[in-house]
N, C-alpha and C positions, 0 to 999 in steps of 0.2 A: 481313618482312611489308611489303606494299605498301598504301598508303592514299593515295587521291587526292581531289582536289576536283572532279574531272571526268574523263571518259574520256580526254581528251588531256593531262591533267596528273597522271600517277601520281607518287607520292612514296614513296620507300623509308624506312621507319621501323624503327629497332631497338628491340625490346622490352627495356626495362630492368628490369621487375619487375611483380609483380601485387599489388594492394592489396585490402583488404577492401571489402565492399559499403558504399556511401555513400548517405545520404538527403540530397538537396540542398535541399529546400524545407520539408518537414514531417517531424516525427519519426515520424508514423504512416503515412507513405507507404511503398509497396513499393520496395525498392532496384532501380534499373534498370541496364541495361548502360551502362557509362561507360568512356571511354578518355581518358587524359590525354596531351597532347602538348606539346612545347616551344613556347613562344610564337613563336619564330622560324620554326618549321615550320608554324604555323597563323596566317597574317596576319589572318584575321578575328577572332581572339580579342582583338586589341588594342582593339577597340571597347568592351569592357567587361572590365576587368582588376581582379581582387581581389588585393591585396598583403597577405600575412600576415606579421606581424613578431613574433618571439619576444623577450620582454624580461624581465629579472629585477627591474626597478624598476616603479614605479607607471606603468601604461599612459598615464595622463593627461599625464605629463611627457614621453612619447615623441612625442606627436602634433605639437607645433610643430616640433621639429627634423626630424621625418620629412617634413613638408610642405616645409620649406626644402630638404632634400636632394633631393626630387623636382623642385622648381622649379629647382635648380641644374643638374640633369641634362637635364630637358625643360622649358624655360621655357614658361609658358602652359598647361601640362597641368592640367586641372581635377582636384582631389582632393576627394572628398565622401564622406559617410557613414563618417567615421572613428569606430569603436566598438571595444569589447572583445569577445572571444569569449564571455565570461560574459554580457554584456548581450545579445548575439545569441541565446544559448541561453535566457536568461530570457524574451525576447520570443517565442521559438518555443513555449514551454511555458506561456504565460500562461493559455490556455484549460484545459489539463490541471490546472494548479495551482488554478484557481478551482473546477473540478469536484471536485478532491480535497478542498479545504477544505469545500465544501458537503456532500460525501458523508461526510466525517469527522465533521462536526458532527451531521448527522442520524443517522449510525451510532451515535455515542456517545449521542445522545438516545434512540434506540431501545433500545440496550443498557441504559440507565438505567431506562427504563420497564419493560422486560422483567424486570430485576432486582427492581424494586419489586413488580411483580405476583407474581413467583415467591416472593419473601420473604413477602408477605402470605398467599398461598395455602398454602404449606408450614407457616408458623407457625400458621395457623388450624387446619390438619389435625392438628398436634401438640396444640394446645390442646383439640381435641375428643376426643383420646385420653387426656386427663388422668385420667379415671376408670379407664381400663384400666391406666394406669401405676400408679395407686394400688393396684389389685388385685394386680398383679405384686409390688409392694413389700410389701404385706401378707402375701403368700404366701412371702416370704423372698428375693425376687430382689434382687440388689445394685444400687444406683443406677447404678454404672458399666456393668453389664451391660444395664440398661434403656436407658441412653443410647446405648450401642454398637448395640443392636438398632434403635433409631429412626433413627440416622444411617445404618446399613447399608441399611435398607429404602428410605430416601430416596435414597441413592446409586444404588441399582438403577434407580429411576425417572429420575434425572438422566441416567445413562448411556444408558438406553433412549431418552430424548428427544434426546440428542445424536446417537445413532446414526441417528435418523430425520432430524434437522435438518441434519447436515453434508452428506449427499448432496444434499438439496434446495437447500442453499446453493451447492454447486458447480454444480448444473444452472442455477440462477437466475443465477449469476455470469456465465455465457456470454452473457447478454443485454447485459451492459455491457462485454464484452471489448473492443469497439472504442473505448471511452473510456479504456482503461488504457494507460499507457506505462511500461515497465519492471517491470510486475507481471503476474501471472496471475490469472484469476478465483478460483483456489483457492490464494491466497497462504498459505503455511504459517504465517508469523508472525501474520497477522491471525486466522486460524482458531484458532491455539494460544492467543492472548490472549483470544479470545471464549470458548473452552471453559474456560479457567482462570477467567475472571470468572463465568460461569454456574455452574460447579462450586463455586467459593468461596461465592457468594451462597446457593446451594442448601444446602450443608452448614451454613453459619452460621444460616440461617433455621430449621433444625430443631434444631441443637445448642443454641442459646441457650434456647428455650422448653422443650426436653426436659431440659436440665440443671436448669432452674428447677423443673420438675415432679418430677424425680427427687430433688430435695432437700427436697421438701415432705413433711410428715408424712402417712403413708398414710391416716389417718382423715380428714384435711382433704381429700385428693385424692378419697376415696370419696364425700364429700358434695358434691363439685364438680359442677355441672350446666353 
């Protein structure tokens, strides 16, 4: 391969290997075509050189002897912006982490409010059916059968709601896809946790009042308004 810095200065370069795509400035940028060359083959690269050092000890203890070693080799060479790779990564994702914390807080708050509303609505609907439960018990129905019936009917409603809500969530998630790093709008873990939370709250919201009503004396339940 020939690579030159001008039409009159071609330079033959041997290809040593191929590396993965690299994002140089921002994690959300698109990877661009990049070619790495040896410093001695690219004189202009010495104007701004980054030295990466791998160490098994605390990086803070490496900086002073590293500066001294560079000064011994090239006296007067300025060395600045000595930092760790972890610090560089943290600085690069500070915006994403702030958005993640805010989104997580409001997401949990929304889930909590939705759970409270769902609990109140379903518990009230079971309480309104207390007279019906009393009639079933008076006619010989077993309490566990009545309880299973109420939970089963509620589960159908919850599943229907989730089947409508999940596709809407995936579609709406595309609007914030540009703010996500390392995640997809339809993150399986987040969706699974949300479904589990809503399903658990829904079942408990009818199981507790239905269990109480099923244990009530049928005559008391029949007189309930």
